[in-house]
VOMIDREN-935891 format. One record per residue: residue number from 1; residue in one letter; x, y, z of N, C-alpha, C, O in turn. Coordinates in Angstrom, 1 decimal. Layout:
! VOMIDREN-935891
{n->NUM, res->a, n_x->X, n_y->Y, n_z->Z, ca_x->X, ca_y->Y, ca_z->Z, c_x->X, c_y->Y, c_z->Z, o_x->X, o_y->Y, o_z->Z}
...
//
This chain:
! VOMIDREN-935891
{n->1, res->x, n_x->-17.9, n_y->9.5, n_z->16.3, ca_x->-16.9, ca_y->8.5, ca_z->16.6, c_x->-17.2, c_y->7.2, c_z->15.8, o_x->-16.4, o_y->6.5, o_z->15.3}
{n->2, res->x, n_x->-18.5, n_y->6.9, n_z->15.8, ca_x->-19.0, ca_y->5.7, ca_z->15.1, c_x->-18.7, c_y->5.7, c_z->13.6, o_x->-18.3, o_y->4.7, o_z->13.0}
{n->3, res->x, n_x->-18.9, n_y->6.9, n_z->13.0, ca_x->-18.6, ca_y->7.1, ca_z->11.6, c_x->-17.1, c_y->6.9, c_z->11.3, o_x->-16.8, o_y->6.2, o_z->10.3}
{n->4, res->x, n_x->-16.3, n_y->7.4, n_z->12.2, ca_x->-14.8, ca_y->7.2, ca_z->12.0, c_x->-14.5, c_y->5.7, c_z->12.1, o_x->-13.7, o_y->5.2, o_z->11.3}
{n->5, res->x, n_x->-15.0, n_y->5.0, n_z->13.1, ca_x->-14.7, ca_y->3.6, ca_z->13.3, c_x->-15.2, c_y->2.8, c_z->12.1, o_x->-14.5, o_y->1.9, o_z->11.7}
{n->6, res->x, n_x->-16.4, n_y->3.1, n_z->11.6, ca_x->-16.9, ca_y->2.4, ca_z->10.4, c_x->-16.1, c_y->2.7, c_z->9.2, o_x->-15.8, o_y->1.7, o_z->8.4}
{n->7, res->x, n_x->-15.6, n_y->3.9, n_z->9.0, ca_x->-14.7, ca_y->4.2, ca_z->7.9, c_x->-13.4, c_y->3.5, c_z->8.0, o_x->-12.9, o_y->3.0, o_z->6.9}
{n->8, res->x, n_x->-12.8, n_y->3.3, n_z->9.1, ca_x->-11.6, ca_y->2.6, ca_z->9.3, c_x->-11.8, c_y->1.1, c_z->9.0, o_x->-11.0, o_y->0.5, o_z->8.3}
{n->9, res->x, n_x->-12.9, n_y->0.6, n_z->9.5, ca_x->-13.3, ca_y->-0.8, ca_z->9.2, c_x->-13.5, c_y->-1.1, c_z->7.7, o_x->-12.9, o_y->-2.1, o_z->7.2}
{n->10, res->x, n_x->-14.2, n_y->-0.2, n_z->7.0, ca_x->-14.4, ca_y->-0.4, ca_z->5.6, c_x->-13.1, c_y->-0.3, c_z->4.8, o_x->-12.9, o_y->-1.1, o_z->3.9}
{n->11, res->x, n_x->-12.3, n_y->0.7, n_z->5.2, ca_x->-11.0, ca_y->0.8, ca_z->4.5, c_x->-10.1, c_y->-0.5, c_z->4.7, o_x->-9.4, o_y->-0.9, o_z->3.8}
{n->12, res->x, n_x->-10.1, n_y->-1.0, n_z->5.9, ca_x->-9.3, ca_y->-2.2, ca_z->6.2, c_x->-9.9, c_y->-3.4, c_z->5.4, o_x->-9.1, o_y->-4.2, o_z->4.9}
{n->13, res->x, n_x->-11.2, n_y->-3.5, n_z->5.3, ca_x->-11.8, ca_y->-4.6, ca_z->4.5, c_x->-11.5, c_y->-4.5, c_z->3.1, o_x->-11.2, o_y->-5.5, o_z->2.4}
{n->14, res->x, n_x->-11.5, n_y->-3.3, n_z->2.5, ca_x->-11.2, ca_y->-3.1, ca_z->1.1, c_x->-9.7, c_y->-3.4, c_z->0.9, o_x->-9.4, o_y->-4.0, o_z->-0.2}
{n->15, res->x, n_x->-8.8, n_y->-3.1, n_z->1.8, ca_x->-7.4, ca_y->-3.4, ca_z->1.6, c_x->-7.1, c_y->-4.9, c_z->1.7, o_x->-6.1, o_y->-5.3, o_z->1.2}
{n->16, res->x, n_x->-8.1, n_y->-5.7, n_z->2.3, ca_x->-7.9, ca_y->-7.1, ca_z->2.3, c_x->-8.6, c_y->-7.9, c_z->1.2, o_x->-8.5, o_y->-9.1, o_z->1.2}
{n->17, res->x, n_x->-9.2, n_y->-7.2, n_z->0.3, ca_x->-10.0, ca_y->-7.8, ca_z->-0.8, c_x->-9.0, c_y->-8.5, c_z->-1.7, o_x->-7.9, o_y->-8.0, o_z->-2.0}
{n->18, res->x, n_x->-9.3, n_y->-9.7, n_z->-2.2, ca_x->-8.5, ca_y->-10.4, ca_z->-3.1, c_x->-8.6, c_y->-9.8, c_z->-4.5, o_x->-9.6, o_y->-9.3, o_z->-4.9}
{n->19, res->x, n_x->-7.4, n_y->-9.7, n_z->-5.2, ca_x->-7.4, ca_y->-9.3, ca_z->-6.6, c_x->-7.6, c_y->-10.5, c_z->-7.4, o_x->-6.7, o_y->-11.4, o_z->-7.6}
{n->20, res->x, n_x->-8.8, n_y->-10.7, n_z->-8.0, ca_x->-9.1, ca_y->-11.8, ca_z->-8.7, c_x->-8.5, c_y->-11.7, c_z->-10.1, o_x->-8.4, o_y->-10.7, o_z->-10.7}
{n->21, res->x, n_x->-8.2, n_y->-12.9, n_z->-10.7, ca_x->-7.7, ca_y->-13.0, ca_z->-12.0, c_x->-8.9, c_y->-12.8, c_z->-13.0, o_x->-9.9, o_y->-13.6, o_z->-12.9}
{n->22, res->x, n_x->-8.9, n_y->-11.9, n_z->-13.9, ca_x->-10.0, ca_y->-11.7, ca_z->-14.8, c_x->-10.0, c_y->-12.9, c_z->-15.8, o_x->-9.1, o_y->-13.6, o_z->-16.0}
{n->23, res->x, n_x->-11.1, n_y->-13.0, n_z->-16.5, ca_x->-11.3, ca_y->-14.0, ca_z->-17.6, c_x->-10.2, c_y->-13.8, c_z->-18.6, o_x->-9.6, o_y->-14.8, o_z->-19.0}
{n->24, res->x, n_x->-10.0, n_y->-12.6, n_z->-19.1, ca_x->-8.9, ca_y->-12.4, ca_z->-20.1, c_x->-7.5, c_y->-12.6, c_z->-19.5, o_x->-6.6, o_y->-13.1, o_z->-20.2}
{n->25, res->x, n_x->-7.3, n_y->-12.3, n_z->-18.2, ca_x->-6.1, ca_y->-12.5, ca_z->-17.5, c_x->-5.7, c_y->-14.0, c_z->-17.4, o_x->-4.5, o_y->-14.3, o_z->-17.4}
{n->26, res->x, n_x->-6.7, n_y->-14.8, n_z->-17.4, ca_x->-6.4, ca_y->-16.3, ca_z->-17.4, c_x->-5.7, c_y->-16.8, c_z->-18.6, o_x->-5.0, o_y->-17.8, o_z->-18.6}
{n->27, res->x, n_x->-5.8, n_y->-16.0, n_z->-19.7, ca_x->-5.2, ca_y->-16.4, ca_z->-21.0, c_x->-3.8, c_y->-15.9, c_z->-21.1, o_x->-3.1, o_y->-16.2, o_z->-22.1}
{n->28, res->x, n_x->-3.3, n_y->-15.1, n_z->-20.1, ca_x->-1.9, ca_y->-14.6, ca_z->-20.2, c_x->-1.0, c_y->-15.5, c_z->-19.4, o_x->-1.2, o_y->-15.8, o_z->-18.3}
{n->29, res->x, n_x->0.1, n_y->-15.8, n_z->-20.1, ca_x->1.2, ca_y->-16.6, ca_z->-19.4, c_x->2.2, c_y->-15.7, c_z->-18.7, o_x->2.5, o_y->-14.6, o_z->-19.3}
{n->30, res->x, n_x->2.6, n_y->-16.1, n_z->-17.6, ca_x->3.7, ca_y->-15.4, ca_z->-16.8, c_x->5.0, c_y->-16.2, c_z->-16.9, o_x->5.0, o_y->-17.3, o_z->-16.5}
{n->31, res->x, n_x->6.0, n_y->-15.6, n_z->-17.6, ca_x->7.2, ca_y->-16.4, ca_z->-17.8, c_x->8.5, c_y->-15.6, c_z->-17.4, o_x->8.4, o_y->-14.4, o_z->-17.0}
{n->32, res->x, n_x->9.6, n_y->-16.2, n_z->-17.3, ca_x->10.9, ca_y->-15.6, ca_z->-17.0, c_x->11.7, c_y->-15.2, c_z->-18.2, o_x->12.6, o_y->-14.4, o_z->-18.2}
{n->33, res->x, n_x->11.3, n_y->-15.8, n_z->-19.4, ca_x->11.9, ca_y->-15.4, ca_z->-20.7, c_x->11.0, c_y->-15.8, c_z->-21.8, o_x->10.1, o_y->-16.7, o_z->-21.6}
{n->34, res->x, n_x->11.2, n_y->-15.2, n_z->-22.9, ca_x->10.3, ca_y->-15.5, ca_z->-24.1, c_x->10.7, c_y->-16.9, c_z->-24.6, o_x->11.8, o_y->-17.3, o_z->-24.6}
{n->35, res->x, n_x->9.7, n_y->-17.7, n_z->-25.0, ca_x->9.9, ca_y->-19.0, ca_z->-25.6, c_x->10.7, c_y->-18.8, c_z->-26.9, o_x->10.4, o_y->-17.9, o_z->-27.7}
{n->36, res->x, n_x->11.6, n_y->-19.7, n_z->-27.2, ca_x->12.3, ca_y->-19.7, ca_z->-28.4, c_x->11.7, c_y->-20.5, c_z->-29.5, o_x->12.1, o_y->-20.4, o_z->-30.7}
{n->37, res->x, n_x->10.7, n_y->-21.3, n_z->-29.2, ca_x->10.1, ca_y->-22.1, ca_z->-30.1, c_x->8.8, c_y->-21.6, c_z->-30.7, o_x->8.0, o_y->-22.4, o_z->-31.3}
{n->38, res->x, n_x->8.5, n_y->-20.3, n_z->-30.6, ca_x->7.3, ca_y->-19.7, ca_z->-31.1, c_x->7.4, c_y->-19.4, c_z->-32.6, o_x->8.4, o_y->-18.9, o_z->-33.0}
{n->39, res->x, n_x->6.5, n_y->-19.8, n_z->-33.4, ca_x->6.5, ca_y->-19.7, ca_z->-34.9, c_x->6.2, c_y->-18.2, c_z->-35.3, o_x->6.5, o_y->-17.8, o_z->-36.4}
{n->40, res->x, n_x->5.6, n_y->-17.5, n_z->-34.4, ca_x->5.2, ca_y->-16.1, ca_z->-34.7, c_x->6.1, c_y->-15.1, c_z->-34.0, o_x->6.6, o_y->-15.5, o_z->-32.9}
{n->41, res->x, n_x->6.4, n_y->-14.0, n_z->-34.5, ca_x->7.3, ca_y->-13.0, ca_z->-33.8, c_x->6.5, c_y->-12.4, c_z->-32.7, o_x->5.3, o_y->-12.1, o_z->-32.7}
{n->42, res->x, n_x->7.3, n_y->-12.1, n_z->-31.6, ca_x->6.7, ca_y->-11.5, ca_z->-30.4, c_x->6.7, c_y->-10.0, c_z->-30.6, o_x->7.7, o_y->-9.4, o_z->-31.2}
{n->43, res->x, n_x->5.7, n_y->-9.3, n_z->-30.2, ca_x->5.5, ca_y->-7.9, ca_z->-30.3, c_x->5.3, c_y->-7.3, c_z->-28.9, o_x->4.4, o_y->-7.7, o_z->-28.2}
{n->44, res->x, n_x->6.2, n_y->-6.4, n_z->-28.5, ca_x->6.2, ca_y->-5.8, ca_z->-27.2, c_x->5.0, c_y->-4.8, c_z->-27.2, o_x->4.9, o_y->-3.9, o_z->-28.1}
{n->45, res->x, n_x->4.1, n_y->-4.9, n_z->-26.2, ca_x->3.0, ca_y->-4.0, ca_z->-26.1, c_x->3.1, c_y->-3.1, c_z->-24.9, o_x->2.3, o_y->-2.1, o_z->-24.8}
{n->46, res->x, n_x->4.0, n_y->-3.3, n_z->-24.0, ca_x->4.2, ca_y->-2.4, ca_z->-22.9, c_x->4.9, c_y->-3.0, c_z->-21.7, o_x->4.9, o_y->-4.2, o_z->-21.5}
{n->47, res->x, n_x->5.4, n_y->-2.1, n_z->-20.8, ca_x->5.9, ca_y->-2.5, ca_z->-19.5, c_x->4.8, c_y->-2.4, c_z->-18.5, o_x->4.0, o_y->-1.4, o_z->-18.5}
{n->48, res->x, n_x->4.8, n_y->-3.3, n_z->-17.5, ca_x->3.8, ca_y->-3.3, ca_z->-16.5, c_x->4.5, c_y->-3.6, c_z->-15.2, o_x->5.6, o_y->-4.2, o_z->-15.1}
{n->49, res->x, n_x->3.9, n_y->-3.2, n_z->-14.1, ca_x->4.5, ca_y->-3.5, ca_z->-12.8, c_x->3.4, c_y->-3.6, c_z->-11.7, o_x->2.2, o_y->-3.2, o_z->-12.0}
{n->50, res->x, n_x->3.7, n_y->-4.2, n_z->-10.6, ca_x->2.8, ca_y->-4.3, ca_z->-9.5, c_x->3.6, c_y->-4.2, c_z->-8.2, o_x->4.7, o_y->-4.5, o_z->-8.1}
{n->51, res->x, n_x->2.9, n_y->-3.7, n_z->-7.1, ca_x->3.4, ca_y->-3.6, ca_z->-5.8, c_x->2.3, c_y->-4.0, c_z->-4.8, o_x->1.2, o_y->-3.5, o_z->-4.8}
{n->52, res->x, n_x->2.6, n_y->-5.0, n_z->-4.0, ca_x->1.6, ca_y->-5.4, ca_z->-3.0, c_x->2.3, c_y->-5.6, c_z->-1.7, o_x->3.5, o_y->-5.9, o_z->-1.6}
{n->53, res->x, n_x->1.6, n_y->-5.3, n_z->-0.6, ca_x->2.2, ca_y->-5.5, ca_z->0.7, c_x->1.7, c_y->-4.4, c_z->1.6, o_x->0.6, o_y->-3.8, o_z->1.4}
{n->54, res->x, n_x->2.4, n_y->-4.2, n_z->2.7, ca_x->2.0, ca_y->-3.2, ca_z->3.7, c_x->0.6, c_y->-3.6, c_z->4.2, o_x->-0.3, o_y->-2.8, o_z->4.4}
{n->55, res->x, n_x->0.3, n_y->-4.9, n_z->4.4, ca_x->-0.9, ca_y->-5.4, ca_z->4.8, c_x->-0.7, c_y->-6.6, c_z->5.7, o_x->0.5, o_y->-6.9, o_z->6.1}
{n->56, res->x, n_x->-1.7, n_y->-7.3, n_z->6.2, ca_x->-1.6, ca_y->-8.4, ca_z->7.1, c_x->-1.5, c_y->-9.7, c_z->6.4, o_x->-1.7, o_y->-10.8, o_z->7.1}
{n->57, res->x, n_x->-1.2, n_y->-9.7, n_z->5.1, ca_x->-1.2, ca_y->-11.0, ca_z->4.4, c_x->0.2, c_y->-11.6, c_z->4.3, o_x->1.2, o_y->-10.9, o_z->4.6}
{n->58, res->x, n_x->0.3, n_y->-12.9, n_z->4.0, ca_x->1.6, ca_y->-13.5, ca_z->3.9, c_x->2.3, c_y->-13.1, c_z->2.6, o_x->1.6, o_y->-12.7, o_z->1.7}
{n->59, res->x, n_x->3.6, n_y->-13.3, n_z->2.6, ca_x->4.3, ca_y->-13.0, ca_z->1.4, c_x->3.8, c_y->-13.8, c_z->0.2, o_x->3.7, o_y->-13.2, o_z->-0.9}
{n->60, res->x, n_x->3.5, n_y->-15.1, n_z->0.4, ca_x->3.0, ca_y->-15.9, ca_z->-0.8, c_x->1.6, c_y->-15.4, c_z->-1.3, o_x->1.4, o_y->-15.4, o_z->-2.5}
{n->61, res->x, n_x->0.8, n_y->-14.9, n_z->-0.4, ca_x->-0.5, ca_y->-14.3, ca_z->-0.9, c_x->-0.3, c_y->-13.1, c_z->-1.7, o_x->-0.9, o_y->-12.9, o_z->-2.7}
{n->62, res->x, n_x->0.6, n_y->-12.2, n_z->-1.2, ca_x->0.9, ca_y->-11.0, ca_z->-1.9, c_x->1.6, c_y->-11.3, c_z->-3.3, o_x->1.3, o_y->-10.6, o_z->-4.3}
{n->63, res->x, n_x->2.4, n_y->-12.3, n_z->-3.4, ca_x->3.0, ca_y->-12.7, ca_z->-4.7, c_x->1.9, c_y->-13.1, c_z->-5.6, o_x->1.9, o_y->-12.7, o_z->-6.8}
{n->64, res->x, n_x->0.9, n_y->-13.9, n_z->-5.2, ca_x->-0.2, ca_y->-14.4, ca_z->-6.0, c_x->-1.0, c_y->-13.2, c_z->-6.5, o_x->-1.4, o_y->-13.1, o_z->-7.7}
{n->65, res->x, n_x->-1.2, n_y->-12.2, n_z->-5.6, ca_x->-2.0, ca_y->-11.0, ca_z->-5.9, c_x->-1.2, c_y->-10.2, c_z->-7.0, o_x->-1.9, o_y->-9.7, o_z->-7.9}
{n->66, res->x, n_x->0.1, n_y->-10.1, n_z->-6.8, ca_x->0.9, ca_y->-9.3, ca_z->-7.8, c_x->0.9, c_y->-10.0, c_z->-9.2, o_x->0.8, o_y->-9.3, o_z->-10.2}
{n->67, res->x, n_x->1.0, n_y->-11.3, n_z->-9.2, ca_x->0.9, ca_y->-12.1, ca_z->-10.4, c_x->-0.4, c_y->-11.9, c_z->-11.1, o_x->-0.5, o_y->-11.6, o_z->-12.3}
{n->68, res->x, n_x->-1.5, n_y->-11.9, n_z->-10.4, ca_x->-2.8, ca_y->-11.7, ca_z->-10.9, c_x->-2.9, c_y->-10.3, c_z->-11.5, o_x->-3.5, o_y->-10.1, o_z->-12.6}
{n->69, res->x, n_x->-2.4, n_y->-9.3, n_z->-10.8, ca_x->-2.4, ca_y->-7.9, ca_z->-11.3, c_x->-1.6, c_y->-7.8, c_z->-12.6, o_x->-2.1, o_y->-7.1, o_z->-13.5}
{n->70, res->x, n_x->-0.4, n_y->-8.4, n_z->-12.7, ca_x->0.3, ca_y->-8.3, ca_z->-13.9, c_x->-0.4, c_y->-9.0, c_z->-15.1, o_x->-0.5, o_y->-8.4, o_z->-16.2}
{n->71, res->x, n_x->-1.0, n_y->-10.1, n_z->-14.8, ca_x->-1.8, ca_y->-10.8, ca_z->-15.9, c_x->-3.0, c_y->-10.0, c_z->-16.3, o_x->-3.3, o_y->-10.0, o_z->-17.5}
{n->72, res->x, n_x->-3.7, n_y->-9.4, n_z->-15.4, ca_x->-4.9, ca_y->-8.6, ca_z->-15.7, c_x->-4.5, c_y->-7.4, c_z->-16.5, o_x->-5.1, o_y->-7.0, o_z->-17.5}
{n->73, res->x, n_x->-3.4, n_y->-6.7, n_z->-16.1, ca_x->-2.9, ca_y->-5.5, ca_z->-16.8, c_x->-2.5, c_y->-5.9, c_z->-18.2, o_x->-2.8, o_y->-5.2, o_z->-19.2}
{n->74, res->x, n_x->-1.8, n_y->-7.0, n_z->-18.4, ca_x->-1.3, ca_y->-7.4, ca_z->-19.7, c_x->-2.5, c_y->-7.7, c_z->-20.6, o_x->-2.5, o_y->-7.4, o_z->-21.8}
{n->75, res->x, n_x->-3.5, n_y->-8.4, n_z->-20.0, ca_x->-4.7, ca_y->-8.7, ca_z->-20.8, c_x->-5.4, c_y->-7.4, c_z->-21.4, o_x->-5.8, o_y->-7.4, o_z->-22.5}
{n->76, res->x, n_x->-5.4, n_y->-6.4, n_z->-20.5, ca_x->-6.0, ca_y->-5.1, ca_z->-21.0, c_x->-5.2, c_y->-4.5, c_z->-22.1, o_x->-5.7, o_y->-3.7, o_z->-22.9}
{n->77, res->x, n_x->-3.9, n_y->-4.8, n_z->-22.2, ca_x->-3.1, ca_y->-4.3, ca_z->-23.3, c_x->-3.2, c_y->-5.2, c_z->-24.5, o_x->-2.6, o_y->-4.9, o_z->-25.6}
{n->78, res->x, n_x->-3.9, n_y->-6.4, n_z->-24.4, ca_x->-4.0, ca_y->-7.3, ca_z->-25.5, c_x->-2.8, c_y->-8.3, c_z->-25.6, o_x->-2.6, o_y->-8.9, o_z->-26.6}
{n->79, res->x, n_x->-2.1, n_y->-8.4, n_z->-24.5, ca_x->-0.9, ca_y->-9.3, ca_z->-24.5, c_x->-1.3, c_y->-10.7, c_z->-24.2, o_x->-2.3, o_y->-11.0, o_z->-23.7}
{n->80, res->x, n_x->-0.4, n_y->-11.6, n_z->-24.6, ca_x->-0.5, ca_y->-13.1, ca_z->-24.3, c_x->0.5, c_y->-13.6, c_z->-23.4, o_x->0.3, o_y->-14.6, o_z->-22.8}
{n->81, res->x, n_x->1.6, n_y->-12.8, n_z->-23.2, ca_x->2.7, ca_y->-13.2, ca_z->-22.4, c_x->3.2, c_y->-12.0, c_z->-21.6, o_x->3.3, o_y->-10.9, o_z->-22.1}
{n->82, res->x, n_x->3.6, n_y->-12.3, n_z->-20.3, ca_x->4.4, ca_y->-11.3, ca_z->-19.5, c_x->5.7, c_y->-12.0, c_z->-19.2, o_x->5.7, o_y->-13.0, o_z->-18.6}
{n->83, res->x, n_x->6.8, n_y->-11.3, n_z->-19.5, ca_x->8.1, ca_y->-11.8, ca_z->-19.1, c_x->8.5, c_y->-10.9, c_z->-17.9, o_x->8.7, o_y->-9.7, o_z->-18.0}
{n->84, res->x, n_x->8.6, n_y->-11.6, n_z->-16.7, ca_x->8.9, ca_y->-10.9, ca_z->-15.5, c_x->10.4, c_y->-10.7, c_z->-15.5, o_x->11.2, o_y->-11.7, o_z->-15.5}
{n->85, res->x, n_x->10.8, n_y->-9.5, n_z->-15.4, ca_x->12.2, ca_y->-9.1, ca_z->-15.5, c_x->12.8, c_y->-8.8, c_z->-14.1, o_x->14.1, o_y->-8.9, o_z->-13.9}
{n->86, res->x, n_x->12.0, n_y->-8.5, n_z->-13.2, ca_x->12.5, ca_y->-8.1, ca_z->-11.8, c_x->11.4, c_y->-8.5, c_z->-10.8, o_x->10.2, o_y->-8.2, o_z->-11.0}
{n->87, res->x, n_x->11.8, n_y->-9.2, n_z->-9.8, ca_x->10.9, ca_y->-9.5, ca_z->-8.7, c_x->11.7, c_y->-9.3, c_z->-7.4, o_x->12.8, o_y->-9.8, o_z->-7.2}
{n->88, res->x, n_x->11.1, n_y->-8.6, n_z->-6.4, ca_x->11.8, ca_y->-8.3, ca_z->-5.2, c_x->10.8, c_y->-8.5, c_z->-4.0, o_x->9.8, o_y->-7.8, o_z->-4.0}
{n->89, res->x, n_x->11.1, n_y->-9.4, n_z->-3.1, ca_x->10.3, ca_y->-9.6, ca_z->-2.0, c_x->11.0, c_y->-8.9, c_z->-0.8, o_x->12.2, o_y->-8.9, o_z->-0.7}
{n->90, res->x, n_x->10.2, n_y->-8.3, n_z->0.1, ca_x->10.7, ca_y->-7.6, ca_z->1.2, c_x->11.1, c_y->-6.2, c_z->0.8, o_x->12.1, o_y->-5.7, o_z->1.4}
{n->91, res->x, n_x->10.5, n_y->-5.6, n_z->-0.2, ca_x->10.8, ca_y->-4.3, ca_z->-0.6, c_x->10.5, c_y->-3.3, c_z->0.5, o_x->9.8, o_y->-3.6, o_z->1.5}
{n->92, res->x, n_x->10.9, n_y->-2.1, n_z->0.3, ca_x->10.7, ca_y->-1.1, ca_z->1.3, c_x->9.2, c_y->-0.5, c_z->1.3, o_x->8.9, o_y->0.4, o_z->2.0}
{n->93, res->x, n_x->8.4, n_y->-1.1, n_z->0.4, ca_x->7.0, ca_y->-0.6, ca_z->0.4, c_x->7.0, c_y->0.6, c_z->-0.6, o_x->7.5, o_y->0.6, o_z->-1.6}
{n->94, res->x, n_x->6.3, n_y->1.6, n_z->-0.2, ca_x->6.1, ca_y->2.8, ca_z->-1.0, c_x->7.2, c_y->3.8, c_z->-0.7, o_x->7.7, o_y->3.9, o_z->0.3}
{n->95, res->x, n_x->7.4, n_y->4.6, n_z->-1.8, ca_x->8.4, ca_y->5.7, ca_z->-1.6, c_x->9.8, c_y->5.3, c_z->-2.2, o_x->10.0, o_y->4.2, o_z->-2.5}
{n->96, res->x, n_x->10.6, n_y->6.3, n_z->-2.3, ca_x->12.0, ca_y->6.1, ca_z->-2.8, c_x->13.0, c_y->6.7, c_z->-1.9, o_x->12.8, o_y->7.7, o_z->-1.2}
{n->97, res->x, n_x->14.2, n_y->6.1, n_z->-1.9, ca_x->15.3, ca_y->6.7, ca_z->-1.2, c_x->15.0, c_y->6.9, c_z->0.3, o_x->14.6, o_y->5.9, o_z->0.9}
{n->98, res->x, n_x->15.3, n_y->8.0, n_z->0.8, ca_x->15.2, ca_y->8.3, ca_z->2.2, c_x->13.7, c_y->8.3, c_z->2.6, o_x->13.4, o_y->8.3, o_z->3.8}
{n->99, res->x, n_x->12.8, n_y->8.4, n_z->1.6, ca_x->11.4, ca_y->8.5, ca_z->2.0, c_x->10.7, c_y->7.1, c_z->1.9, o_x->9.5, o_y->7.0, o_z->2.2}
{n->100, res->x, n_x->11.4, n_y->6.0, n_z->1.7, ca_x->10.9, ca_y->4.7, ca_z->1.6, c_x->10.4, c_y->4.2, c_z->3.0, o_x->11.0, o_y->4.5, o_z->4.0}
{n->101, res->x, n_x->9.3, n_y->3.5, n_z->3.0, ca_x->8.8, ca_y->2.9, ca_z->4.2, c_x->9.6, c_y->1.6, c_z->4.4, o_x->9.4, o_y->0.7, o_z->3.5}
{n->102, res->x, n_x->10.3, n_y->1.4, n_z->5.4, ca_x->11.2, ca_y->0.3, ca_z->5.6, c_x->10.5, c_y->-0.8, c_z->6.4, o_x->9.4, o_y->-0.5, o_z->7.0}
{n->103, res->x, n_x->11.0, n_y->-2.0, n_z->6.4, ca_x->10.5, ca_y->-3.0, ca_z->7.3, c_x->9.2, c_y->-3.7, c_z->6.8, o_x->8.3, o_y->-3.8, o_z->7.5}
{n->104, res->x, n_x->9.2, n_y->-4.0, n_z->5.5, ca_x->8.0, ca_y->-4.7, ca_z->5.0, c_x->8.3, c_y->-6.0, c_z->4.4, o_x->8.5, o_y->-6.2, o_z->3.2}
{n->105, res->x, n_x->8.5, n_y->-7.1, n_z->5.2, ca_x->8.9, ca_y->-8.4, ca_z->4.8, c_x->7.9, c_y->-9.0, c_z->3.9, o_x->8.2, o_y->-10.0, o_z->3.1}
{n->106, res->x, n_x->6.6, n_y->-8.6, n_z->3.9, ca_x->5.6, ca_y->-9.2, ca_z->3.0, c_x->5.4, c_y->-8.4, c_z->1.7, o_x->4.5, o_y->-8.8, o_z->0.9}
{n->107, res->x, n_x->6.1, n_y->-7.3, n_z->1.5, ca_x->5.9, ca_y->-6.5, ca_z->0.3, c_x->6.6, c_y->-7.2, c_z->-0.9, o_x->7.7, o_y->-7.8, o_z->-0.8}
{n->108, res->x, n_x->5.9, n_y->-7.1, n_z->-2.0, ca_x->6.5, ca_y->-7.7, ca_z->-3.3, c_x->6.3, c_y->-6.7, c_z->-4.4, o_x->5.3, o_y->-6.0, o_z->-4.5}
{n->109, res->x, n_x->7.4, n_y->-6.6, n_z->-5.2, ca_x->7.4, ca_y->-5.7, ca_z->-6.4, c_x->7.8, c_y->-6.6, c_z->-7.6, o_x->8.7, o_y->-7.4, o_z->-7.5}
{n->110, res->x, n_x->7.0, n_y->-6.5, n_z->-8.6, ca_x->7.3, ca_y->-7.2, ca_z->-9.9, c_x->7.3, c_y->-6.2, c_z->-11.0, o_x->6.4, o_y->-5.4, o_z->-11.1}
{n->111, res->x, n_x->8.2, n_y->-6.4, n_z->-12.0, ca_x->8.2, ca_y->-5.6, ca_z->-13.2, c_x->8.4, c_y->-6.5, c_z->-14.4, o_x->9.2, o_y->-7.4, o_z->-14.3}
{n->112, res->x, n_x->7.6, n_y->-6.3, n_z->-15.4, ca_x->7.7, ca_y->-7.2, ca_z->-16.5, c_x->7.3, c_y->-6.4, c_z->-17.8, o_x->6.9, o_y->-5.3, o_z->-17.8}
{n->113, res->x, n_x->7.5, n_y->-7.1, n_z->-18.9, ca_x->7.2, ca_y->-6.6, ca_z->-20.2, c_x->6.1, c_y->-7.5, c_z->-20.8, o_x->6.2, o_y->-8.7, o_z->-20.8}
{n->114, res->x, n_x->5.1, n_y->-6.9, n_z->-21.4, ca_x->3.9, ca_y->-7.6, ca_z->-22.0, c_x->4.2, c_y->-7.8, c_z->-23.5, o_x->4.6, o_y->-6.8, o_z->-24.1}
{n->115, res->x, n_x->3.9, n_y->-9.0, n_z->-24.0, ca_x->4.0, ca_y->-9.3, ca_z->-25.4, c_x->2.8, c_y->-9.9, c_z->-26.0, o_x->2.0, o_y->-10.6, o_z->-25.3}
{n->116, res->x, n_x->2.6, n_y->-9.7, n_z->-27.3, ca_x->1.6, ca_y->-10.4, ca_z->-28.0, c_x->2.3, c_y->-11.1, c_z->-29.2, o_x->3.5, o_y->-10.8, o_z->-29.4}
{n->117, res->x, n_x->1.6, n_y->-11.8, n_z->-30.0, ca_x->2.2, ca_y->-12.4, ca_z->-31.2, c_x->1.1, c_y->-12.6, c_z->-32.2, o_x->1.4, o_y->-13.1, o_z->-33.3}
//
């Protein structure tokens, strides 16, 4: 019984760990549209997404975690900019259609495209 309780506690603590912004992720800008004043052409390097929630955190904390995740993923692709195309707060959590977990007011989903120049 002690092993099961310890495993549950460890799992809960891991789920509450902060997603830190990596050093490379700090160099990635999160925008809602590509800047029109860039002298170099933008090159799309990939689509990225994040989902956070189903935890005891506030919506604003999950939004920050999701933004950090997008910036870190973009940095791993060599991107300098992420254009967020879709953001939904209060998503159904995991699953689709009739299998979605409902009632997650702190869940956040973001989808974006990563670019370099």
